[in-house]
N, C-alpha and C positions, 0 to 999 in steps of 0.2 A: 636501540630505540628506533621504532618505525616512524617514518614521516611521510606525509602526503603532499603532493604539489596540487594545491587547490585551484591554481590557474589552469592546470591541465583539465581538472574536472569541469571548470567553467567553460573551457573550449569544447569539451564533449557535449555539454548542455547546449551551447550555442549552435551546435550542428543540427539541432531539432527546432521545429517551429510548428505553430498551429494555434487555433482559437483557444483562449483561456490559458495559454502557456507563456511565462515571462522569465527572463534570465537577467541576473545581476541588477544593474541600475534601472532596467526596464520594469522591475517588479513594482506595481503601484503601492505606495506606502499605506493607503487606506485599506487595501485588501490584506496586506501583510499584518497591519495592526489588528484587524478583526480576527484573523486566523490565530495569531499568537495569544489573544485574550480568550479565545474559545477553546484552545487545546487544553486537555486536562493536566498536562505536565509542563514544567518550565522549558521554554525553547531557548537554546544557546547556540552561539556561533554566528558567523557571517552568513547572510542569506545568499545562496547561489542561484537557485531556480525555484519557481512556484507554479503549480497547476491548480487553477480554480475549478472546483467541482460543484458549483452551485448553479441553479437555473438562471438567476438574475444577476450573477456576477458579484455577489456580496463578498466572497472570499472566505466566509466562515468555515466552509468545508473545502478540503483540498489536500495537496501533498507538497511539502516544503523540503528542499535539499539544502542543508547547511554544512558548515565546516565540521559540525559535531555529529552529523549523520542525517537520517531521513525521518521526518515527522509526517503524520497524516491524521486527518479528522473526517469522520463519516457523518451521515445523518443518523437520527436516533434509531432507525430501523435496522441498521447494519451492525452486527456484532464483530468484534475483533479482540484478540487476546492482548495485543500490544498496539500502541500508537506511535512507537519510536523504535528505531534500530540504529545502533552505532555502526560505524564503518566495519569494526571487527565482527559484529553480528551479521551485517548485511552480506559480507562475502562468504558466509557459511550457510546461506539459505538459497533455495531455488525461487526465482521470481518468474511467475507465469500467470496466464489468464485463468480465471476460475468462473465459469459460466459466462453470461453475456456482459456483465457490468463490473465484476470484481477482479482486482489484481491481488494475487496471493504472494505475500512476502514471507514465505516459510509457513510451517504448520500453524493454523489458527489465526494468522495475521492477514486481515483483508482491508483493502482500500477500495471503496465503492465509487464508481465513476458514472452512475446512471444519469446524473444531472450534468456532468461535465461534457465539454465539446472537444477536448483534446483526444487524439486518436489513442485508443487503449493499447493497441499493439506497439505503437511508437513508444509509449511509456515503458512497456516491458523491455523493449530493445534498449532504451536509454539506460535503465537501471542495470541491465546485463552488461552494457558497454562499460559503465562505471565499475561494476564488479570485476570485470576482466582486467581493467587498468590497475586497480588496487591490488588484486591478487598477483599480477605480474610484477608490480612494483615491490611488494613485500618479498616475493621470491628472489628478485634481483638483490635486494638489500640483505636477505638471508645468505645468498650465495657469496656476496662480498665479505660478510663476516666470516664465513667458512674459509674463504681464500686467505684471510688474515691468519686463521688458525693453522693453515698449511705451512706458512712460513715458520711456525713454532713447532713443526714436526708432529702435529696432532693428526690422528687418523680421522678421516671424514668419509661419509657416504657419497658416491657420485651423484651429481645433480640430475634432476629429471630432464628428459628430452624437451626441446622447444615445443610449445603447444601448437603444432602445425595441423593437427587433425581434430575434427569435431566428431563426437560420439553421441549417440542416443542411448539412454538408459531406460529399461523397462522394469517397473516394480508393481507387482500384483496386477498385471495386465494393463497398467497405465504407463505410457511412454513420456519421457521428459528429455529436454535438451533442445538443440545440440550443445554439448559441453566440451571444453578443452580438458587436457589431462590435469591441469592445475586445479580447475574447479571440481573435477571428480575427486581428486585427492582431498580437497577441503571438505566435500560432502561426506567422504568416508570418515574423516577425522571427527566430524560432528555427529556421526551416527545416522545421518539421513539416508545413506546408502548402506544396506547390509549385503555383503558379497554373496552370501548363501541364498539370498532371495532375489537377486537381480540378474538381468540379462543385458547384453550390449550389442550394438549394431552401428556400422558406419557405411557411408556410400561405397559401393563396390562389393560388399559382402552379400552372399546369397540369402542369408537368414540370420535371425537373432541367435546368439550363443550364450551359455551360462557365463556369468561374470568371471569366475576363476579359470575358465578354459581359454580366455583371451590373455596372452602373455603380458601385454602392456598393463592390463588391469591387475593381474595377479601380482606384478611387481609393486603395485601401490599398497597392497593390503597390509604387509608387515610394517612399513613406515607409518601408515595411517593409524595403526593400533598402538604405536609407540608414543612416548612423550615428546618426540621430535616433530609432531604435527605443527602446522602453522599456528603461531601464537603471537599475532600482532599486538604491540603494546602502545599503539599510537594514542596520545592524549591530545585532543584538539585544543587550540588556544581559545580561551573564553572571554578575552578582553573585547570590549566594544570598539568598532572602528566605523569610519564614514559609511553609511548605508547599512549598518548592522541592524539586527532586529530590535535591540534595545533602543537605538537611536530613533528608529521608526516609531516605536511606541511613545517616545517622548515628544516627537514632532506632531503626531496625529492623536488628538484627544478622542478616545473612543466614546461614542455616544450611547453604546448599549450598556445595560446594567448587567450585574452578575446573575440576576434572577432570570429563569427561562421565560421566553415569550409565551403568551397564551392566545388562543384563538377561539371564537365562538363557532362551533361546528354548524349551527343552524342559520347563521347570518353571514359568515365569512365569504369573501370572493374566492374564485379559484386561485388567484395570485397569492392571497394570504394563506390558503391551505398549502400551496406548494412551498412557499418561502418558509413558513413557520414550522409546519409538520414534516416537510420533506417527503411527501407521499408521491410526488411525481404528477405529471399531467394526467395520466390515465386514472390514478387513484383519486385525485381531486375531482375529476369528471364524474366518477362513480358516486362520490359523496354528494355532489350537487344534484345529480339525477335522482338518487334515492331519497334525499330529504324533501325534494319537490313532490315525489310520489306519495310519501307517507306523512308529510307535514312537518317533519323534523325528527331528529334522533333524541332518545331519552338518556342514553348512557354510553360510555366508552365501549362496553361490550357489544352494542349494536354496530358501532363503527368497525370494531375488530372483526365481527362476523362477516361484515360486508367485504372487508379487505383481506380476510384470511390471515389475521395477525396471530402470533403466538401469545400465550398468557403474559410473558414478561414484557412483550411489546405493548400489550393493552395497558399494563401498569405505567409504562413510560408515557403513553398517550394520555392517561388520566391526569397527569401532572401538567399537561399543556393545553387542555381544552376546557371549555365551559359550554353549557347548553341552555338556551333560552326556552321558555315554555313552548310546547308544541301547539300549532294552530289546529284546533279541533274541527275547524270548518272544512279542512281538506279531507276528502274521502280517503280512509285508510286502506288503500289498495296497493300495497308495496310490490315492487318488482321482486320476484322470487330470488332469494340469495343462493348462490352456489356454495355448497359446503366445502370448507377448507380451500376456497379459491384464493390465490395469491395475485396481487396486482404487480404488473411489470412496470417499473419506473423508467420513463424515457428521458 
């Protein structure tokens, strides 16, 4: 049975600070309540740290670290395959920057920080620090179990060397890392690193070499393909305690309804466009400028063309907006739209 010291994870989180970042008792209950009601899946476990990713600090979008794992919620324009990873899942994925604003937590899983003020590289490092702690903890517990079997005359494989070196891994021309030997072993077991397609490098080496030509990497391949790969069975406690998410929801009565907010594209202020639609300062500015030039918008498709939205994003927009009649007294001389232009959210 694998177990995690959550006081240690809280100490790791307490080593970081920044705007919109809160740890343990410092997490505002109103932000926590709004986030938990907005997330599409039930949130469980004691809250450890929270990153607010909204322009005005409402807390509806953000990333929450709990005893049960990591939850996140984006604005409507950001696609993600999952909104939650358990600790067992988190230690088997690569956490990295993706573009200017997204944090990738494994293939297809994205957390958007375009409206957040916390440093994006600091968040990547925080999650990687937690990964390293849990992987090392599980390896130590696994080794302790193997040592017990030695006393019963059972044959065991020698443990991996201590993760003193950091390696870079290149796949399809894209480099990732640095990773220690334990994380590389985990990524092999999950299939995210294919030895025949990868190269490795570390400081002091003159150039990248094929994965299987590096002795330390070659030794990992057979164990990684066997059933002996890391299989953490940690099940986090789900009971509520002081400061837990459930208690926060009881104490703070949410004022939002379950129905999505709507906004009138042709009359809303920039603040309303940013808060309700999540289009960012630049996107809201374009909407205001264009509607003044043409007298107003007629349909979600016109807004989508202006902002360079994809079809499924236009359909999401349709559910959140209304249009007042256009003022025909305004001369219809619109600013030319750039085809397929995308708005960068700040």
